[in-house]
C-alpha positions as CSV (number, residue, x, y, z in Angstrom):
1,M,-4.2,-28.3,-25.3
2,S,-2.6,-31.7,-25.2
3,S,0.9,-30.1,-25.5
4,L,0.1,-27.9,-22.5
5,R,-1.0,-30.9,-20.5
6,S,2.1,-32.8,-21.5
7,A,4.3,-29.8,-20.4
8,L,2.5,-29.6,-17.1
9,A,3.0,-33.3,-16.4
10,V,6.7,-33.2,-17.2
11,Q,7.5,-30.0,-15.3
12,F,5.2,-30.2,-12.3
13,G,4.6,-33.9,-11.8
14,G,5.9,-35.8,-8.7
15,F,5.7,-32.9,-6.1
16,P,4.7,-33.9,-2.6
17,R,1.2,-33.1,-1.2
18,P,2.1,-29.8,0.6
19,V,3.1,-28.3,-2.7
20,W,-0.3,-29.2,-4.2
21,V,-2.2,-27.9,-1.2
22,L,-0.3,-24.6,-1.5
23,F,-0.9,-24.5,-5.2
24,T,-4.6,-25.0,-4.7
25,G,-4.7,-22.3,-2.0
26,T,-2.8,-19.9,-4.3
27,V,-5.3,-20.3,-7.2
28,V,-8.3,-19.8,-4.9
29,S,-6.8,-16.8,-3.1
30,R,-5.8,-15.2,-6.4
31,L,-9.4,-15.6,-7.7
32,G,-10.3,-13.3,-4.8
33,Y,-7.4,-10.8,-5.4
34,L,-9.7,-8.1,-6.7
35,V,-9.3,-5.1,-4.5
36,G,-5.7,-4.1,-5.3
37,P,-6.0,-4.1,-9.1
38,F,-9.2,-2.0,-9.0
39,L,-8.2,0.2,-6.1
40,V,-7.6,3.3,-8.3
41,F,-11.1,3.1,-9.6
42,F,-12.7,2.4,-6.2
43,L,-10.9,5.4,-4.7
44,A,-12.4,7.6,-7.4
45,T,-15.9,6.5,-6.4
46,R,-15.1,7.6,-2.8
47,G,-14.1,11.1,-3.8
48,V,-10.4,10.6,-3.6
49,S,-8.8,13.0,-6.1
50,A,-5.9,12.1,-8.5
51,E,-3.6,14.1,-6.3
52,Q,-4.6,12.2,-3.2
53,T,-4.5,8.7,-4.8
54,P,-0.7,8.3,-4.4
55,Y,-1.1,8.6,-0.6
56,V,-3.4,5.5,-0.4
57,L,-1.3,3.7,-3.0
58,G,1.8,4.5,-1.0
59,A,0.2,3.1,2.1
60,L,-0.7,-0.1,0.2
61,G,3.0,-0.3,-0.8
62,A,4.1,0.4,2.7
63,G,2.3,-2.7,4.0
64,N,4.4,-4.7,1.6
65,L,7.5,-3.5,3.4
66,V,6.3,-4.7,6.8
67,G,4.5,-7.9,5.9
68,P,7.4,-9.9,4.3
69,M,9.9,-9.2,7.0
70,L,7.5,-10.1,9.8
71,G,6.3,-13.1,7.8
72,G,9.9,-14.4,7.3
73,L,10.6,-14.1,11.1
74,L,7.3,-15.8,12.0
75,A,7.9,-18.6,9.5
76,D,11.2,-19.4,11.1
77,R,10.0,-18.9,14.6
78,L,6.4,-20.1,14.8
79,G,6.4,-22.3,11.7
80,R,5.0,-22.1,8.2
81,R,1.4,-23.0,8.7
82,P,0.6,-20.6,11.7
83,T,2.2,-17.7,9.7
84,M,-0.1,-18.4,6.7
85,L,-3.2,-18.6,8.9
86,I,-2.4,-15.3,10.6
87,G,-1.9,-13.6,7.2
88,L,-5.0,-15.0,5.6
89,T,-7.4,-14.1,8.4
90,G,-5.8,-10.7,8.7
91,N,-6.3,-10.1,5.0
92,A,-10.0,-10.9,5.3
93,A,-10.4,-8.4,8.2
94,A,-8.4,-5.7,6.3
95,A,-10.6,-6.1,3.2
96,G,-13.7,-5.3,5.3
97,A,-11.9,-2.4,7.0
98,L,-10.9,-0.9,3.7
99,F,-14.4,-1.0,2.2
100,A,-15.8,0.6,5.4
101,A,-13.1,3.3,5.8
102,P,-14.8,6.7,6.0
103,G,-11.9,9.0,4.9
104,L,-8.5,9.4,3.4
105,V,-6.5,8.6,6.5
106,T,-8.6,5.5,7.3
107,L,-8.5,4.4,3.7
108,A,-4.7,4.6,3.8
109,L,-4.4,2.7,7.1
110,A,-6.7,-0.1,5.9
111,A,-4.8,-0.4,2.6
112,A,-1.5,-0.7,4.6
113,L,-3.1,-3.5,6.7
114,L,-4.4,-5.3,3.7
115,S,-1.1,-5.5,1.9
116,A,0.8,-6.3,5.1
117,A,-1.4,-9.2,5.9
118,G,-1.3,-10.6,2.4
119,A,2.5,-10.2,2.2
120,L,2.8,-12.1,5.5
121,V,1.8,-15.3,3.8
122,T,4.3,-15.6,0.9
123,P,7.6,-16.1,2.8
124,A,6.0,-19.0,4.7
125,V,4.7,-20.6,1.5
126,Y,8.1,-20.2,-0.3
127,A,9.9,-21.6,2.8
128,M,7.7,-24.6,3.0
129,M,8.3,-25.3,-0.7
130,A,12.0,-25.2,-0.1
131,D,11.6,-27.6,2.9
132,T,9.8,-30.2,0.8
133,V,11.3,-29.9,-2.7
134,M,14.9,-30.8,-3.7
135,P,17.1,-28.0,-5.0
136,E,17.0,-29.1,-8.7
137,R,13.2,-29.0,-8.7
138,R,12.7,-25.7,-6.8
139,R,12.5,-23.6,-9.9
140,A,9.7,-25.7,-11.2
141,A,8.0,-25.6,-7.8
142,Y,8.2,-21.8,-7.7
143,S,7.2,-21.6,-11.3
144,L,4.1,-23.7,-10.4
145,F,3.3,-21.2,-7.7
146,G,3.5,-18.3,-10.1
147,W,1.5,-20.3,-12.7
148,G,-1.2,-20.7,-10.1
149,I,-1.3,-17.0,-9.5
150,N,-1.8,-16.4,-13.2
151,V,-4.5,-19.1,-13.4
152,G,-6.4,-17.3,-10.7
153,T,-5.7,-13.9,-12.3
154,A,-7.0,-15.0,-15.7
155,V,-10.4,-15.5,-14.1
156,A,-10.1,-12.6,-11.6
157,G,-9.4,-10.1,-14.3
158,V,-12.7,-10.8,-16.0
159,L,-14.5,-11.3,-12.7
160,G,-13.2,-8.1,-11.2
161,G,-14.3,-6.0,-14.2
162,F,-17.7,-7.6,-14.1
163,L,-18.2,-7.1,-10.4
164,A,-16.9,-3.6,-10.4
165,E,-19.6,-2.5,-12.8
166,R,-22.2,-3.9,-10.4
167,G,-20.8,-2.6,-7.1
168,Y,-17.3,-2.4,-5.6
169,W,-18.6,-4.1,-2.4
170,L,-18.6,-7.4,-4.3
171,L,-14.8,-7.1,-4.8
172,F,-14.2,-6.7,-1.1
173,G,-16.6,-9.5,-0.2
174,V,-15.0,-12.0,-2.6
175,D,-11.5,-11.1,-1.4
176,A,-12.4,-11.7,2.2
177,A,-14.3,-14.9,1.5
178,T,-11.5,-16.5,-0.5
179,S,-8.9,-15.6,2.1
180,L,-11.0,-17.4,4.8
181,A,-11.6,-20.4,2.5
182,V,-7.8,-20.8,1.9
183,A,-7.1,-20.5,5.6
184,F,-9.6,-23.3,6.2
185,V,-7.9,-25.5,3.6
186,I,-4.4,-24.9,5.0
187,A,-5.6,-25.5,8.6
188,V,-7.1,-28.9,7.6
189,L,-4.8,-30.2,4.9
190,L,-1.3,-28.9,5.6
191,P,0.7,-30.8,8.3
192,A,1.9,-28.9,11.3
193,D,5.6,-28.0,10.9
194,R,8.4,-27.2,13.3
195,S,11.2,-27.2,10.6
196,G,11.2,-23.5,10.5
197,R,12.5,-23.0,14.0
198,A,16.1,-21.7,14.0
199,P,18.8,-23.1,16.2
200,E,19.3,-21.0,19.3
201,T,23.0,-20.5,18.4
202,E,22.0,-18.9,15.1
203,G,19.5,-16.4,16.4
204,A,16.1,-15.6,14.9
205,G,16.9,-12.1,13.4
206,Y,17.9,-11.0,10.0
207,G,21.7,-10.9,10.7
208,V,22.1,-14.2,8.8
209,V,20.7,-12.4,5.7
210,L,22.8,-9.3,6.2
211,R,26.0,-11.3,6.4
212,D,25.3,-12.9,3.0
213,R,27.2,-10.6,0.6
214,L,26.1,-12.5,-2.6
215,L,22.5,-12.2,-1.6
216,L,22.9,-8.6,-0.8
217,A,24.4,-8.0,-4.2
218,L,21.5,-9.8,-6.0
219,L,18.5,-8.4,-4.1
220,P,18.9,-4.8,-5.5
221,L,19.1,-6.1,-9.0
222,F,16.0,-8.3,-8.5
223,G,14.4,-5.2,-6.9
224,V,14.8,-3.0,-9.9
225,Q,13.5,-5.7,-12.2
226,L,10.5,-6.1,-9.9
227,L,10.0,-2.3,-9.9
228,V,9.8,-2.1,-13.6
229,Y,7.3,-5.0,-13.6
230,S,5.3,-3.4,-10.8
231,L,4.6,-0.3,-13.0
232,T,2.1,-2.5,-14.8
233,E,0.0,-2.5,-11.6
234,V,-0.1,1.3,-11.1
235,A,1.0,3.1,-14.3
236,L,-1.0,0.8,-16.6
237,P,-4.4,1.5,-15.0
238,L,-3.6,5.2,-14.8
239,A,-2.7,5.3,-18.5
240,I,-5.9,3.4,-19.4
241,R,-8.0,5.8,-17.2
242,D,-6.4,8.9,-18.8
243,D,-7.2,7.6,-22.3
244,G,-10.9,7.5,-21.3
245,L,-11.2,3.7,-21.1
246,S,-13.2,1.8,-18.6
247,P,-12.1,-0.4,-15.6
248,A,-13.3,-3.4,-17.7
249,V,-10.5,-2.6,-20.2
250,Y,-7.9,-2.9,-17.4
251,G,-9.5,-6.1,-16.3
252,F,-9.2,-7.5,-19.8
253,M,-5.5,-6.5,-19.8
254,A,-5.0,-8.5,-16.6
255,M,-6.7,-11.4,-18.3
256,V,-4.4,-11.2,-21.3
257,N,-1.4,-11.2,-19.1
258,A,-2.6,-14.2,-17.1
259,V,-3.6,-16.2,-20.2
260,V,-0.3,-15.7,-21.9
261,V,1.7,-16.8,-18.8
262,V,-0.7,-19.7,-18.1
263,V,-0.1,-21.0,-21.6
264,L,3.6,-20.3,-22.1
265,Q,5.1,-20.7,-18.6
266,P,5.1,-24.5,-18.4
267,V,6.6,-24.8,-21.8
268,A,9.2,-22.0,-21.1
269,T,10.1,-23.6,-17.8
270,G,10.9,-26.9,-19.5
271,L,12.8,-25.4,-22.4
272,L,14.8,-22.8,-20.5
273,T,15.7,-24.9,-17.4
274,R,18.5,-26.4,-19.6
275,L,20.1,-22.9,-19.9
276,P,22.0,-20.9,-17.3
277,Q,19.3,-19.3,-15.3
278,L,20.7,-15.8,-14.7
279,P,21.2,-15.1,-18.5
280,V,17.6,-16.2,-19.0
281,L,16.5,-13.8,-16.2
282,G,18.5,-11.0,-17.7
283,A,17.2,-11.4,-21.2
284,A,13.6,-11.6,-20.0
285,S,14.1,-8.5,-17.9
286,V,15.0,-6.6,-21.0
287,L,11.9,-7.9,-22.8
288,I,9.7,-6.8,-19.8
289,A,11.2,-3.4,-19.8
290,V,10.6,-2.9,-23.5
291,G,7.0,-4.0,-23.2
292,V,6.4,-1.7,-20.2
293,A,8.0,1.3,-21.9
294,L,5.8,0.8,-25.0
295,T,2.8,1.4,-22.8
296,G,3.6,5.1,-23.3
297,V,2.7,5.0,-27.0
298,A,-0.6,2.9,-26.6
299,E,-3.9,4.6,-26.9
300,R,-6.5,2.0,-28.0
301,P,-7.3,-1.3,-26.3
302,V,-5.6,-3.4,-29.0
303,E,-2.4,-1.4,-28.6
304,Y,-2.4,-1.9,-24.9
305,A,-3.0,-5.6,-25.4
306,L,0.1,-5.8,-27.6
307,T,2.3,-4.2,-25.0
308,V,0.9,-6.5,-22.3
309,L,1.6,-9.5,-24.6
310,L,5.3,-8.4,-24.9
311,W,6.0,-8.1,-21.1
312,S,3.9,-11.2,-20.4
313,V,6.2,-13.3,-22.6
314,G,9.1,-12.0,-20.5
315,E,7.2,-12.9,-17.3
316,A,6.6,-16.4,-18.5
317,C,10.3,-16.9,-19.1
318,V,11.4,-15.9,-15.6
319,G,8.9,-17.9,-13.6
320,G,10.5,-19.2,-10.4
321,I,14.1,-18.2,-11.2
322,A,14.8,-15.5,-8.6
323,A,12.9,-17.3,-5.8
324,A,14.8,-20.6,-6.5
325,I,18.1,-18.8,-6.3
326,V,17.2,-17.3,-3.0
327,A,16.1,-20.7,-1.7
328,N,19.3,-22.4,-2.8
329,L,21.4,-19.7,-1.2
330,A,19.5,-20.0,2.2
331,P,20.6,-22.2,5.1
332,A,17.9,-24.6,6.1
333,H,17.1,-22.9,9.4
334,A,16.8,-19.4,7.7
335,R,14.7,-20.1,4.7
336,G,11.8,-18.1,6.0
337,R,14.0,-15.0,6.5
338,Y,15.7,-15.4,3.2
339,Q,12.4,-15.5,1.5
340,G,11.2,-12.7,3.7
341,A,14.1,-10.5,2.5
342,F,13.3,-11.4,-1.1
343,Q,9.6,-10.6,-0.6
344,W,10.6,-7.4,1.1
345,T,12.5,-6.5,-2.0
346,W,9.3,-7.1,-4.0
347,G,7.4,-5.0,-1.5
348,L,10.0,-2.2,-1.8
349,A,9.7,-2.3,-5.5
350,R,5.9,-2.1,-5.3
351,F,6.2,0.7,-2.8
352,I,8.4,2.7,-5.1
353,A,6.1,2.0,-8.1
354,L,3.0,2.9,-6.2
355,T,4.4,6.1,-4.7
356,V,7.3,7.5,-6.9
357,G,6.0,5.8,-10.0
358,A,2.5,7.2,-9.6
359,A,3.9,10.6,-8.6
360,V,6.2,10.8,-11.6
361,Y,3.3,9.8,-13.8
362,T,0.8,12.4,-12.4
363,S,3.3,15.3,-11.7
364,F,5.6,15.1,-14.8
365,D,5.3,13.9,-18.3
366,P,4.4,10.2,-18.3
367,A,7.2,9.7,-20.9
368,V,9.7,10.3,-18.1
369,L,8.4,7.2,-16.4
370,W,8.3,5.0,-19.5
371,W,11.9,6.0,-20.5
372,S,13.2,5.4,-17.0
373,A,11.6,1.9,-17.0
374,L,13.4,1.1,-20.2
375,V,16.8,2.2,-19.0
376,A,16.4,0.5,-15.6
377,G,15.3,-2.8,-17.0
378,V,18.0,-3.1,-19.6
379,S,20.7,-2.0,-17.2
380,T,19.8,-4.5,-14.5
381,G,19.3,-7.3,-17.1
382,I,23.0,-6.9,-18.0
383,A,24.1,-6.7,-14.4
384,V,22.2,-9.9,-13.5
385,V,23.9,-11.8,-16.3
386,A,27.3,-10.7,-14.9
387,M,26.4,-12.3,-11.5
388,G,25.9,-15.7,-13.0
389,P,29.4,-17.3,-12.3
390,A,29.3,-16.3,-8.6
391,V,25.9,-17.8,-8.1
392,A,26.8,-20.9,-10.0
393,R,29.9,-21.5,-7.7
394,R,27.8,-20.9,-4.6
395,T,24.8,-23.1,-5.5
396,A,26.5,-25.9,-7.4
397,V,24.9,-29.3,-6.7
398,P,25.5,-32.7,-8.3
399,E,23.8,-33.2,-11.7
400,P,20.4,-34.9,-11.4
401,A,19.6,-38.0,-13.3
402,G,17.2,-36.2,-15.7
403,P,18.2,-33.9,-18.5
404,A,17.6,-30.7,-16.7
405,K,20.4,-28.8,-15.0
406,P,20.1,-27.8,-11.3
407,V,18.1,-24.6,-10.9
408,G,20.8,-22.9,-8.7
409,V,23.2,-22.6,-11.6
410,A,17.1,-17.7,-9.9
411,V,8.9,-12.0,-9.5
412,T,5.0,-12.3,-9.2
413,A,3.7,-10.9,-7.5
């Protein structure tokens, strides 16, 4: 425990107040992130068949395509704080709508609204972090953000399984309440910002992103890696369900993932920051792909736990790398839109995982899905390493006084 505290102090010490406000809000909101992970089980209680489930999951993924792009625009046009408040209050309203939805169509619409509202927040959070943290510390800042997600998830995994056994309405109530609580904290403690407003000569659209060829080459690679990781959200609960195991088992797997990342990520961030970041990202991508693929041979809880342990170690190693690369590539006036594009890539990955991934799993042999994940993860890991020199040239900054190299020379959610 003392070594963990020491690692936290070294890696995450000295950040300005907005970073810690956002970190606190992240932990609290993640404590309430209970609906998405247990949605498959909730839909079964509402009479949604296995064949109909991909439609609702697809709508959930579709919201993640709309939310990030709109969030990036609003973060650069309205500012970071207003965008966060819109997303958080919208998330609370959508949670209530999803629980009350009477049929398949309304369930799908409410699921899309829930994910869109939640995804609206992250580009603004990431942009504000880039506004307040120097480039050489951005990987640590984004790693802290991811670490906070896993701190919340470590509790939410157990809490969600416990509440689901007693009534799914509790999941929706906690989700809405935590969203509103975080909105209050942000409204009170975060300073108003105007830094996100783009100069009129630059415009406020996504043209600035589409003209960045290096970013456009990186985002598909990041997207495939995120797709492989996102299979843990949809294919893992389906596999657990098909083996006759309870929702509490999936909740325990979420807790295992969160605990591993909470313990290892601060140490891994400190040790691996000294290395070129894209090779680290590529190697961890391979490790995640292997762990996800091995889900196909698991049958008992202990076997599932071992596969979760493997891909969780990979997740701990990549914390903050991709988001920091995107932040370091972005012009100051377009940070919201760059992060919006990155989060849209995450949303697209989740959309494909929730639709195509679920459909492949339910319509074909699940082995097809697991082998595809392995091939995709290994291939993109190699391709990401090959992009290292180009990224290093673009994002090179003077060496900091400390021993760590600048981040610019790199999910989750």
